[in-house]
N, C-alpha and C positions, 0 to 999 in steps of 0.2 A: 158846213160850218160846225155842226155838232161833232163831227169826227175830229176836226182840228182841235176843238175844245177838249174832247176826251183824251186825245194824244198829249195835249199840254198838261192835263191833270196827272196823267201817268208819269210824264217826265218830272213834274214837280214833286210827286210822291217819291220817286227814285232818288231825286236830288236831295230830298230832306232826310230820307231814311238811310242813306249810305254811310258806312263807317269810315270811308276815306274822306279826305277834305277836297271839296270842289270849290273853285272860285272863278270869278270873272273880274278882271282889272282893266282899267283904262290906261291910256298912255300918260295921263297926268300923275300917275303914281298912286291912285286910290283904288280900293276895292269897290266894285259895283254890286256884286252878289257873292254871298257866302252861305254854304249849307250849315246846318246845326252842328256838324262834327267839329267845326272850328271852336265853337264854344265849349264842347265837351273835352277836347284835347288840350286847348290852350288856357281855358278858364275865362277868357275875355268874353264880354257880351258882343253880339253882332254890331250894335251901335258903336261900341268903343273901337272895334276894328275898322268900321267904315269911316269914322271921323278922322283918323290919322293916316298919313301916308304909310303904305305898307313897309317902306324901307326903315321906318323908325322901330319896327318890331324885330328887325334883323340884328343879329349879334354884331357889334361894332367891327369885329375881325372879319366878318363875312360880307359886310355891306359893299365893299369895293368890287368883289367878285360877282355879287348879285347884280349890281348896276351894270357891269360889263356884259353879263349874260342877258339882261333885259335889252340892252342896246343891240346885241347880236341877233335878237329875235326878228329885227326888221329884214335881215338878209337870209334868214333861215327858211329852208323849204320844208324840212321835216321837224318833228318834235324835238325840242331841246330839253335835255335833262341836266339838272344840277342839284346840289345839296347846300343847305345852310342851316343855321340855328335860329330858332324863333323864340322870342320872349314870351313867357307864360305870365298869367296874371299874378302868380305867387312869386315872381322874380326869377324863377329858374328858366332854363332854355331847353327846348326839344329840337332834336335833329329832324329836318323835314327833307324829303326827296321830291323834287318837282319834275313834272312832265308837262311842258307848256307849248301851246300853239298860238299863232298870231292870225287875227282876222283884220287884214289891212283896210278893207272897205269900212268896216264898222269901228276901226281903231280900238279893238278890244283884244285882251289876252285871256285865253282860256287855259286853265291849269288844273291838273289832277295831282294832289299832294298826299304822300304817305308819311306816316309817323315812323321814323326809323331810329328812334332814340335807343331802344334796347339793342338793336343790331350794332349801332355805333359804339355803345358802351362795351359790348363784347369784343368788338374789333379793337378798341383802344386797350382793353385789358389784355388781349392777346399780344398786342404790340409791346405792352409793358412787360408781359411774361417772357416774350422773346428777348427783350433787352436784358431782363434779369438773368435769363438762361445764358446769354452770351457773357454776361459779367461773371456768372458762376463758373462757366466753362473756362473762362480766362483764369479765374482764381484757381480752379481745380487743376488746370494744366500747369499752372505756375508752381503749385505746391504738392501735387499728388501724381502718382503713377497710375494711369488709367488704361484699362484694357477691356475690350468687349469680345466675348466668345459666343459661338453658336451653342446649341443645346448639347452638342457632342464635346464641347470644350476646345474647339479649334479657334485660335485667335483671329478675329476679323478686324480689330482696331487696336492700335497701340499709340499712345500720345508720345510727345517728344521726350518728356521726363522719364518715361518707362524705358525708352531706347537709351537715353543718356546713362541711367543708373545700371541697367543690365548689360551695357556695352554691346548690345546687338542692334543692327539697323532694323528699320521698320520692315524692310523686305525679308530679313531673316526671321522676324517674329511672325509675320502674317502667314497663316496656313499651318503653323505649328500649334502644339498644345503646351501647357505650362510645365510639362516635364523637361522642357529645354532649359529651365532655370532651377530645376530641382537640385537641392544641395545634398540630399541623402540624409539630412539631419533628422527629419521627421519620419515616423513609422508609417507603414502601409495602412494601419488602422486609423491613423490621424487623417489621411486623405479620404479614406472610405467614409468616415464620419462627416467630413466636409461635404462631399458629394451627396451623401444621403440627406443632408440638411437643405442644400440649395435645390436639389431635384424635387423636393417636396414644396417648393415655392417659398421657403423661409430664408431670411437673411442670415448669413454666417459672419461672425467677427472673430478675429484672433491674430496672433503674431506668427509670422512665417520667416524662416531663414532660407534665403535663396542664394544661388550661385551665379555670378556674372560670367560673361564670355571669357574673361581673362583669368578665371579661376578664383577670383576674390569672392568673399561672401558679404552679403548685406541683409539686414533685417527690415521687414516692413510690417507696419500695423495695417491689417487688411480688413476690408468690408466687401463682401460679395453679395450683390442684390440680383435676384432673378427678375426678368421682365416677362410677365405673363401674357399669353395670347387670349383669344376669345374663349378657348376651351378651358381656361384657368390653369394651364400647364406652362412651365417655363419654355420660352423659345430662344431666349438670349440671356447671358449673364454679364453683368457689369462689375468689374473688380476695381475698387478704388483703394490705393495703397499709399501709406505715408512712410517715408524712409526714416526709420528710428535706429539706424546703425550706431550712431554716436551714443545715443542713450543706452542701448544694449551693451555696447562695449564698456561704458562706464559702470553699468550695473554688474557686468560680468567681471570686470577688474576688481570691483569691491567685493563681489561674491568670492572671487578667486582668492583674494587676500584672506578673507574669513575662513574659507575652506582650507587653505594652506596652513593657517595657524592651528586650526583644529586637527588637521592631519598630522602636523608635527607633534602636537601634544598626544594624540592617540598612539602614534608609533612609539614615542618615547615611553608611554605607559606600558605598551605591549612588551617592549624590550626589557623593561624592568621587572616584569612578572616572572614567576617561576613556572616551569612546565617543560614539556618536551620541545625539541626544535620544530617539528611540524606544527604543533599547537601555537607556539609563539609566532612563527612566520605566517600562519593562517590568519592570526589576529591582524598582522601587518597588512596582508593582502586585502582582508575585509575592509580595513580602514581606507586603503588607497582606492578601492572600488567605490567606497561610499562618497569620497570627497573629490575624486577625479572622474571626468566623463570618459570612462573606458569600457570597451567591450570585453577585454581580457586583461588580467594581470597575473603573472606566474613567477615563481621563484624556483630556480634550479640550483642545485649544488653539485660539484664534481665529487663523485664517489672516490674516497681517498686511496683506495687500492687499485681500482680499474680505470680511474679518471673518466668515467662515463657520467653523462648528465643524469641527475636523478631529481624528479619532481618532488619538491618539499611542500609547496602550498600553491594554490591558485584559485581564481574566481572568474566565473563566466557570467556576464551581464547581458540581459535583454532589455527591451523597453519596459518590461513589467517587473522583473526581479533579478536578483543576483544569487548564484548558487556556487558552492565550493566544488572544486575539481579534485576528485580523489585519486585518479591515476591517469596515465597517458591515454587510456581508452576514452576518457571524457572529452578529449580534444577533437574538434572537427578537423577535416582534412587540411584546412588552411594553416593549422599550427605547424605543419611540415615546413611551410614557408618561413615561419618564425625561427625554426631550428636552423634553416639555411643561413639566415641573418646571424644567428648566434654563432654558427660555425665560423663566420667571417670575423666576428668580434673576438673570439678566443685568440685569434692571431694578432689583431691590432690592439686589443685591450682598451679600446676607446668607445665611448658611449655613442649610440646611434639615436638621432633625434628626428622625429617627424618625417620618417621615410614613407613616401606614398607606396601603397601596396597595389600592384596591378594585377588584374585578373586575365590579362591578355598574354597568357603563356601556354605552352604546349601541355604542361602537366595538369592545367586547370585546377590548381590547388585551392582556388577560392571560387565561391559562387557569387552571383550578382549582388546578393544582400550585403556583402562585405566589401564592395568595390571602393568605398570611400573611407576606409579605415586607414589610420596612420600608425606606423610601427616605430616604437622607441625601445631602447634596451640600455641597461647600465651594468657594468662589470662589478662584481664583488671581489675586492682585492685586499689582502692582508699581507703586509711585509713582502710586497712585490710578487705575491703568489695569487693567481686567480683561483678563487674557491667557489665561485658561483655566478649567476646572472639573474637579473630581474628584467622581465620583458613585458611590454604593454602594447595592446592594440587600442588606440584611442579614437574617439569620435571627433575630437577637436584637436587643434594644434596645441602642443604644450608650449606655453609662454616661457620667457626667460626666467621669470620668478618660479614657475613650476619646475623648470629644469634645474635651477639652483637648489631648490628644496629636495628634489629627488636625488641629486648628488649627495646632499647631506644625509638623507635617509639611507642611501646605499652604503655609505661609509659606516654608519652606525649599525646597520644590519650585518655587514661583514664582520665588524668587531664582535657583535653579539654571537654570530655563528661560531667564530673561532673560540670565544669564551665557553660556549655551550659544549663544543666538541672536546675542549680540554677537560671540562668538568665531567662529561660523560666518560671520557677515557679513564679518569681517576676513579670515578664511581664504578666503572666496569671492572677495574682491577680489584677494587675493594669488594665488590659483589662476588667476583670470582673467588676471592679468599674465603668469604663467608660460605659460598656454595660448596667450596672444596671441603671446608670443615663440616658442614652439614652432611655432605655426601659420605665423609669418613664415619660420621656418627651413625648414618643409616646403614652403611655397608659393613661396619665392624664396630665391636665394642672394645677394641684394644686401645686403652688410654695412651700407651706409649706412642703408638703410631699417630694418634690424633694430636698429642702435645708436640711431638716432633714436627709435624706439619705446621702447626700453629706458629711456633717460634720462628721457623724458617721463612714462612710466608709474610709474617709481620715485619721481620727485619728487611726483607726484600722490598716490601711495599713502602714502608716508611723511611727506608734508606738510613737506618740507624746502625751504630757500630756493634751493638750487642742486644740480643733479646733472649730472655730466659724465663722459665717457669719456677716460681718459688712455692714450696709446699710446707705446710705446718700441720703436724699430727699431735694434738694436745692430749688425746685420750688413749693413746697406745700404751703398751707396756713401758716404753721409754719415749717421752715427748721429743720430737725432732723438728728441726727447721732445715730444709734441704733445698738446694737448687738441683732439680731432677733433669731438666732438659734445657739445652742452650744452643743458640745460633750466633756466631760472632765472626768478626774479620779474622782472617788467617793469622795476622800478626799479633793478635791480642791473646793474653793468657786465659786459660779456662777457669770458670768459676764453679764448675760442677762439684757437688759434694755438700757436706753438712756445714752448718754455720752454728757456732756456740750460742746456746740459748741465754746463758747468764749475761752476756754482753749485748744482747739484741732484743731487749724487752720492747723497744720502740717498734721494731718490725712486727713482733707477735701481737702487740696491741692494735696496730693498724690492720693486721689481717683479721683478727677477731672482730673488731668493730666495723670492718668492711669500709674503710676510708680510702679515698684516692689520695696519693701523694704525688705532687707535680713540682719539680724543681728545674727551672730553666738554666740556672747557673748556681752551682753549690757555693761559689765564693761570695755570693750576695745573700746567702741564707744564714743570717746571724743566729737564729734560734734553732738551728738544726742539731739533732742529738749527736753527741760527741762520738759514740760508738758507730753510728751510721757514717759520720764524716770520716772516721778512720777506715771503715770498710770501703767507702767510695774512693778515698785517696789511694788505698792499697792497689786498686785496679785502675787508677788514673781516670775515674769517671768524673766528668764535669757537668753532665746534665742527666736527670733521672726522672722516670715516670713509672709509678706503680699503680695497677688497677686490680683490686681483689676479684676473685672468682666466687660468685654468690651461689654456692651449691647448697643442697638441703642435707648433706651428710655431716658427719662429725669431723670432716677434714676441711682445712682451709688452704686456699691457694691464691696465687696472684701472677699476672703477666707483668714483667718488668722490662722496660726498654731503657737503654743508657747510651750516652754519647761520650766519647773520649777526646774530642777535638774541638773543644770550646763550647760556647753557649748554644743551646737548642731551644727554641720557643715551641712549646707543645700547643698546637692549635686545638680549637674545639672539634675540628674535623678529625684530627688524630685521636683525640680522647673518645669521640663518638664511635670511631671504627673499633678501637680496642674494647670499648664497652660491649659492642655487638659480638666481638670475638669471645670475650669472657662469658657472655650469656650462653654461647654455643658450647663452650667448655664446661660450664656448669651443668648443662643438659647432658653432656657426655658422661660426666662423673656420676650424675644421678642415674643415668641409664645403666651404667656398669653395675652399680650397686643393686638396682632393681632387677637386673638380669640374674644376678646371683641369688637374690631372694626368690625370684619368680620360678627358678628352676625347681626348687624344692616344692613350691606351691603347685607347680605344674604337674609333678608326679602324683601328688595327692589328688589334684583335680582330675587327672586322667582316670585314676582308679574310680573316683566318685562318678565320673561321666559314664564310664562303662556300666556301672550299676544302674545309673539313671536310664541309660539307653535300653538295658535289658528290661527294666521295669516299665518303661514307656512302650516297648514292643508288646509286652504281656498285656498292658493296659489297652493298647489298640486292638489286640486280638480279642480280649474279653469284651470290649465295647462293640466290636463288629459282630461277635456272637450274640450279644444281647439284642443288638438292633435286628439282626436277621431272625433270631428266635422269636422276637416279639412280632416281627412282620409275618413270619410263617404261621405263628399262632393265630394272629388276627385273620390271615388269609384262610387258614384251616377252618376257623369258626365260621367265617363268611361262606366258604364253599359248602361246609356241612349244612349250614342253615339254608342256603339256597337250594341244595340238593333235597333237603327234607321238605321244603315248601313246594318245590316243583313235583316231588315224587307222589305226594298224596293226590292232587287233582289228576295227574297223569294215570295213576293206578285206577282211579275211579273211571276215567274215560276208557282206559284199556279194558277194564273188567266188563264194562257195559257194551263194548263193541261186539262181543260174542252174542249177547242177547239181542242186540239190534239186528245182527245178521240173521239170527234164528227167526226173529219176528218177521223180517223182510222175506225170508224164504217161505214162511207159512202164508203170508199175505199173497205172495206170488203164486203159490199152489192154489189158494182160493180163487185168485183171478183166473188162472188157467181152467179151473173146474167150472167157473161161470161161463167161460168162453166155449167150453165143450157142451155144457148143458143147455146154454141159450146161445146157439150160434148166430141167431138173427137178433142183433141188438137194435135199440131204438136209434133214430137219427141223431138225437141229442148226444147219446153216448159216443157214437161214431165221430161226430164233430169234435167233441172234447178230446177224444183219443188222438185225433189228428193234430189238434192244437198243441197238445203237450208232447207229441211224438212219443207215444207210450213205449214202443219197442226200444228207442234210444234211452229213455228214462230207466227202463228195467235193466238194460245192459250197463249203463253208466253208474247207476246207484250201487251195483255190486262192486264195480271198480273203486268207487269212492270209499266204500266200507273197507275194502282191502288196503287202499292207500292209507287210510286213517290208522289201520292196525299196524302197518309198517312204520308210520311216523311215531306212534306211541312207543313202539318197541325201540326206535332209535333214541327217543328222549330218555327212556329208562336206561339204555346202555350208557349215554352221556352222564346221567346222574350217578350211575354206579361207578363210572370212571372218575368223576370228581371226588366221590367218597373214598375210592381206593387211593387216589393221588394224595389227598390230604392226610389220610391215615391218622385222623385226630384221636381215634380210640386205640392207636397202636404206638405208644411212646417207647415201648420196650422192644428188644430184639425178637425176631421171629423168622421162621423159614418162609421165604417168599420166592415167587417166580420173577426173575429179573425182566423177562420179556413182557410180562404183564405191566410192570412199572413203566417200561419204555413206551408201550402201546398207549397207556393212559396219558402219558406226557404228550405224545404225538396227537392224540385226539383233542387235547386242550389247545394245542398250538395249530390245529388243523386250519384255522382261518388265516394263519400267517404263511405257511409253506405252500398251501394250495394257491393256484392262480385265482386272485380275487378281482381281476380287472386291471391291475397295474402292469401287466405284461411280464412279471417275473416268472411265475410258474415253476417253483422248485420241484425237481424230481427227487423222490425219496427211494433209496435203494437199501433194502434190508437183507443182510447176510447173517441170519441167526444160526448159531450153532446149537448143539444139544447140551443145554446147561442143567446142572442139578439145582435143587432149591438151595438158596443162599441164606445163611443166618445173618441178618442185618437189620438196620433201622429203616424200614421201607419208606417212611415219610421223608426222612432226610436224604435218602438215596434218590428218591424222585426229585427232590429239590436240586440235586447235582445234575441230573439229566435235563431238567428244565433250564438251568443256567447255561449249560454248554450248548444245547440245541438252539436256545434263544440267541446266544452270541453268534452261532453259525448263520442263522437267518439274518441277523443284523449285518454281518460281514458281507453276505451276498447282496443285500439291499444297498449297502454303501458302494459296492463295486458297480451295481446297476446305475446308481446316481452319478458316479464318476465315469460312467461309460467304459468300465473295465470288466463287465460281466462276461463270463464265458458263454459260448453259444447255448449250452444246456446246463444251467446252474443246478447243482444237485448236492444232496447230503447223503452220505453213506454211513450206515450203522452196521457194525460187524461185532458179533459176540462169539467167544470161544473159550474153551477150558485150556489154560496153559499147562497146568498139571492137575493132579487130583485135588489140590487144596487152593487153587487160585483161578478166579474167573476174570476174563478180560473183556472190556467193552470199549470199542474204538469208534469214535464219532468224528467224521472228516467232512470238510466242505471244499469245493474247488473255487474259492474266492481268490482275492489278490494277496493273501498272506499278510505277514507283519515283519517289521524289522527286528534285528537281534536285540536292540535296546528295549523295545516294547516286550518281546517275549521273555527277557530276563526279569522284568518287573511285573509280569502278568498276575502273579499270585500275591503281590503286596497289597495290604489293606489300603483302601481308598484310592488306589491307582486306577485310572480309567482314561481311555482315549476318546470317549464319547463326549459330545457337547454337554454343557451345563443343563441339568434337568432331565437328561436321558439315562444317565448311569451314575451309580454311587461309588463304584469301585470295590464293592463288598462281595459280589456274587461269586467270583472265582476264588477269592480269598477264603470265604466260608466253605465253598466246595472242597478246597484243598484240606481244610480242617476236618470236614466230614469224612473224606476218603482216607486221609493219612492218619489223623489222630483218633477219630471215632471208630473207624473200621480197621485200622492197621494196614491199610492198603497203600497204593501208589497212584499219583496223578501227574501226568506229564503232558507237555504240549510240544508238538513238532511242527515248525512253520518256517517259511522262508519268503521274503518279499517277492511278490510276483507269482508265487506258487501257492499250493493249497495249505490248509491248516488242519491238523489232526490231534485230537485229545485221546490219550490212553488212560483208561480207568481200570485198575486192577484191585479186586476185592477178594479177600480170603473166603472160602466156602463156609468155614466154621471159625 
């Protein structure tokens, strides 16, 4: 009994603590038992739930199904499950899920109930979301082009509207990528940026121009959204597009009208400007590339003599910028195709509009980047003559409005080209006249030739009946007014000769005052001077133009043009040309007079120049002597000072070396005497003797003293050579041994000609003859030896640097007596020699072939003065490029 009671208590505790709803109901429709969870979930008290039939708590919409379920319990074998809504104490309802069993014997219903309100709400929300998605999908399919691709861009879904607009079936689209509808309008960079955006999981928005299956184009406002996987990376892309073709066409039509208006104004402005033909046409092509969507626009003209196409202007445009084409080399290969079209158009003379350019040809004139360009061309025609062509490679179809405007532009450009050519031809003829006159002035000072050329060329260019030069000399012995040169039609009488002054004061006044006289028709000139009228009528002149020549001389002149066949209107261009001609003639007159005056001045100047040249030469020689004398004086003082300072301590050391040697010998004798007298020395003495190696010390100390004696003797010889070379105390002539001076020089330069580690190692070959003592300036003569031997060493070093050194570089010095009164010293090297131009200027002051800072150009010039001027001798140089160089010095003995 106690076990049963314990089990009942456990069951009661489980029943009361359960979070699920447990209940027992009878067949009469009332609850018999309820666990506390009912109160917690529904809010009703247990008493309130037990007092009323449980059907009253069921939602009215669920009561019928609940009753039917309860009735079915009688026939059920297993548990019956159902759902309904139960009223809460606050008036709300909760969804409950029932699992009920029937006890027929006791006529009771046992039920386990779960609160599924949250689950039901989620389920209803999901149903609503699905319904909304279906509605959104319906709306999206009705109004948007939808496509889904995998992460590689392959189309996996396409809705009906996408197929309808693109003209492709769904089967044709699936498995393809979006290149199937690529119009070629957008750049490669455009799509690279698009893919870079969506591959990073970002949404891309923009407008794209696509191409349908039938070749038509359509615009879509596009949104591409990536669908991200669990790894956060896109695994699909959804593209939603709205067809905006009508809007874009409206915008483009409006933009086109605006661009065409601006283009018309820009081209009109360019054609009205002054400038060369290429400049004007380049302005036109720049404007067309700015307002039309073109890849290329070029203007060719036919060369008037060869009839070959000649590029005048062109522009090449990319997606980023436009640049001018300067010549045919700037054209890519596909421009050959354009010329093929142009060749066809030269025959038909009809415009080509929106021709598709195919890359599928054997020549492969185009690459894939230009496969969608359209070609258009317009002929430039003036008076039924084809003078040029304008060609376009466009990215879009030229509309009818664009075509009409381009026809208008082409006609205007053709007229402008013809006008510019005519102007250039006239200007070229006028320029040729001016150049001819200028050339005459530059090549000759013959005024007759110049004036004859002027009147003939002016008459030919202006197509007048007569042109002549009128000359007035007011300050000569007898003032004259003369027509000196004339060009006329063969049937007109000549006007050459003098004109009476007393009846032509009008002409003389105009010439003196330098006034232009312009008469288009003498019959309408009421105030014209009577004498001039008489002169003009005498020669049947009906139109007259006089331009004075403004020279700076005391002579006055004028170019006169006349017409005898009616009225002639003298234009500003005619007057401007004649003014330029008269300016040239004024220069010619002034030059002729200056030439006469300058001839006399030139003779005087030449004489003065010769004197100045001689003075300058002497000044340069004096300057070079002063510089070298100052340098040698300073060098002599330095050498003498150094020799004196070195000589004193060297003499002290040399003088004491004999005493040191004497003392050493005496000490050595004493040591030997000790060794003989005391043959058995102490162990300490023997150890020390061994340590210092006494025998070696005695032998080596004697050698050291001998070497020191030789060294001091060598230093004394160098000091003596320095003093002998400087000869500071011998400024006057004296009898000297030439060989001694050469040896002193070689001793000073010993460090340069001996091998000092640079690998040169110059060999010195002495071929001394038996020379008498020579009466000379020894210091200056040593300076000559120094300069020549130094130059020989420099030449060998330069050959060594340039790898032109002979196998055995050497300097040869040879002395001999040419006769009883002349001594010869020849110094030669086997270097690379010198050119004739260098040898000819070798003794010029300041001339040097050495780099800046290494030579002054004075050494050989001063050497020449010392030998030739100071000693009355001779100095020559024998050299040839690629061969040796030899200097000959010849000095008188007395």
